[in-house]
N, C-alpha and C positions, 0 to 999 in steps of 0.2 A: 335203392333196394337199403342201404344203411339205414335209413329214415324209419324203415317198418320195423327196425328192431326194439326191443325194448330197451328203457333208459341204461339198465344195468348193462344189456350187452352192447350199447354205444359206447356207455362210459368205458367198457374192459378195452372197446378198440380206441378211444380217446388215450387212455392212460400208456397204451404200447407206443401210440405216436408220441407224445408229449410228456409224459412223464412216468417213464416203465417202472411198475410198483417195486417188481423182483431188483432190477439194475440200482434202483435210487436207493432202494430199502437196506442193501448189501454196503453202500457207499454211507447212508445216514447212521446206520447201525455201528459202523468203524469211526465214523467222525464224532458221534455220542458217547462212544467208548473211549476215546481217545481224549476227548475233551475233558472228560470225567476223571481219569486216570491221571493225566498230567495236572491236575488241579490237587490230586491225592496225593501226588508223588513230590509236588513241589512244597506241599505242608507238612511232608514228612509222616504222613499217614499208613500205615499197614494195611494190606487186602483193599478189596473192593466194597462199594455199596451195594445193599441189596438186591437180589435180582430182580425183585416187585417194584422196586423205584426205578432202578435202571430202566426196564422195559416202560415203565409209563412214560420215562423221560425220553426213549425212543420214540413212541408214540407221538409226545408233544413235538418233538422236533421233525418226523416225519410228515407231519400234518400241518405243521407251520410251513414246510416247503412246499408241500402240497399248494396251502393256500397262496404263496407266494405265484407258482404256476397259475392258478385260475386268477389270479389279480391281474397278470400280464396279458391274459386273453382279453381283459376288458380294457387294459392301456393300448394295448395294440390292434384295437379290433379297427379301426381306420386303416391302418398299411395294410394288414392283413387281409380286409376286404379289397381293397385298391389293386394289392401285388401278388398275393399268396391265397387264392382261390383254392389249393391245395390241399391246406390246412383242414383241421376238423371242423372248428366253427364257422370258416368261409364256406365251406361246401355244405354245410348244412348237418353234419354229423350229429352234433349237438348244439346247442343252442345256448347263449349267454343267459338267459332266464333260468335253465336248467343248471348250467353251473354255477348261478348265483344261489339257487337254492341248498345245491351240495356244499358251496362255502360254508351258508349259515349252519348247516347239519353238523360239518366238521368243525366249525367255530363254538357251536354249543355243545359237542361232545369233549372239545378241549376245558370248556371252562368247567365242564361238571366233571371230569375226569381228576382235573388238577386240583380245583377247589374242594372236590371230596378227599382225595387221596394225598394229595401235596399242597396244602392251603399256601405253605410258606414260601411257593413257586409263583402266586400268581401275581405278585408284583411284577418280577422280571418278565412272565407270560404277557402282560399289559404294556411292559417296554416294547417288547418285539412288535406286537398286533398294533400298536400305536404308532412305529414306524413304517411297517408296513401300510397302515392307512394313507401316510405322508407319500409313500410311494405310489399310491394308488390316485392319489390326487396329484402327483407329479410335482409334490411341494408348494401348489398352488402358482404354479409359473412355467406351467407346459410349455408354451413358444419359445420363452428366454432359454428354458433349458433344454429342450431339444437342438438348439443352435450351439450348445456348448457342451459336444458328446463325450468329452472326457469328463465333465463333471458331472453329466447326465449318467455315466455308467458306475463312477465310484461313489455318486451317492446312493443309488441303486445296490452295489455291492455290499455297503454298511451291514446291509442285512444279517450278511453270514456271520461276522463276527458278532453280533448281537442275538443269534442264535447259538452260537460258542459261548457267551455270556450265560445264556439259561442253560444250555448243558452242563456246563461245569458248576452252575449254581446247584445240580444235583448232589456235590460233595459240599463247597462252603457254605452254602446256605441250608441246604434242606438236612443234612447230616453231620455236618460238622460245625465247629465256634471258630470263632476269630476271625470270621469275614474273607472278602475276597483277597487272595494273594495275588502280589505283583505279577508272577509268573503266568497269570492266566491273561494278563495285560500283551504279554509275548506270543501266547497262544493266537489271541484274537487276531493280533498283525501279522501273524503268518497266516492266518484264515483269509484275512482281507487281500493280501498281495495273493495269495495263490487263488483265490476267486476270478482275480484280473487277467490271472494264468488261464484259467479255463475259458473266461469269457474272449480274451484274444484268440485263443489257441483255434475255437470253435467256428472263427469269424475271420479266416485268412486265407483265401482262395486264390487262384489264378485267372485271369481276365475274363477266359473262356466258360467260367462256372460264376463268374455274379450274375445275381437276380438284379433287374429294374424294382427301384424302391426297397430295397434291402440292405440296410447300411451292412458294411462289413469294415473292417479296419484295412484291409489289403485296398479297398475303395477309397478309404479316407487318407489314408498314408503312404499308397505305393505297395506293389507286392511284397519287394525284397525288406523295403522299410518295416511293413508290418510285422515280418518275422524277427527283425531285427529288436525290434521293440517286444516281442515276447520274449525273447532271450536276454533283455533286460530285465523283464519282469520275474524270469525263473531265476535269475542270478539273485535279484535281491530277496525273493522268497527263499532261496538256499541260505543267503546269510542269514535271516530272521531265524530260520529254523534252526541252523547253528548257533546262535543266540540262544534261543531257546531250550536247547538241548542243554548248554553249558548252565544254563542259569537254573534248571530242574536237578544239575548235580552229575550228569552223564559223564561218563568217560570221555576224554578225548578223541578218542578213536571213533565216537561218532559222528563227528567231524568227517571223518573219512567215509563214513557210509554215505553220508547226505550229498558228500562231491562225488562218489561213484553214480550215485541214482541222478544226478545234476548231468554228470558228464552222458550217461546214457540216454538220458531226455533232450539232452541238446542236439543229437546227431542228427534227427530230423530237418531239425532248423537251419543246421548247418547245411544240408543237402538240398532244401528248400531255395534258399538266398542263393547257394550255386546254380541249381537248376528247379527253378519253379516248376511242379506239375501238381496234378490233382493227388496223386498218390501221396506225394511227400507234403502235403499240405493238410491231407488227413491224417498223416502218420503225426504231424503237430499236434492233432486234436486229439489223437490216442495217447501222444506221450504227457499232454495234460493232465489225462485222465489217470495215467500208471503212476504220473508225479505226486497227483492230489492223494490215491490210495498207499503210495510207499511213505510218503511223509507221514501222514497223520498214525501211521502204523508204527513208523519208528518212534518219533513224538512222545506218544500215550500209551498205546494198544501192547506194544511187544515188551517194553519195560515193565510194564503192570503186569503182564501174564508171568514176565519171568519172576516178578516178585512173588506172586501165588503160588507159582509151581514148585518155586525153589525151594 
């Protein structure tokens, strides 16, 4: 029945399952706003960039993450076809050929919009896209890399700080002078470890919920040990976020805010380690998303809004 629908209708179903536009859109909006805000605060600039430049930046970041999702469909096609027949591509909702066409349309729109309105940003865009293409090619060592799961995931996670670099460039490259501020490197480091928090958080399961052919960190490291690793990643991210806040000149009490967020988000992990259940594993995933939202808002968005409104 799904296959008889128009491509637009089928893509609508696809995005709900694999890349929820509203949910991801809100997160990427906050992500972009925080990256630009943090860069401006570090550089000592008052106010924000123009709304037009910001919205074009949000469009670029959002569509870059969409391309990551589409590229992943190609990267994982063999495993998905063999073990996850319920997903949109294996079950025939949408074909890889159709996703390829959508990807090309998205890339052409990106180049057209960025090239016309924000020509200076093309170099950063090319850097992100080049890395994305390397990811798609599995860095020309697919068999070797697949055997090195941690190296595999960390190499792919680098795309997040690179998109961070692009987003912050809306300030330091597009509308300001003086070049990249060292503070942005702090922000990129936080984004990198936070990406690992999200990645581990969504792949910790109890034994009964494990799927054949699906790589999870609970399967790789053991149920409780995976939660401990997640907790360590959250701790490292909290420390880096604290360092980034101090580097930006925020008050010392900002560290207390991060610590409170940290304690709240650690509760599901502690519960899971003491008593692994399907519910507590899902709460770790929710805690990862909550931490991400609170961390980005606290590092860039809220301080900038405070400056604008005060």
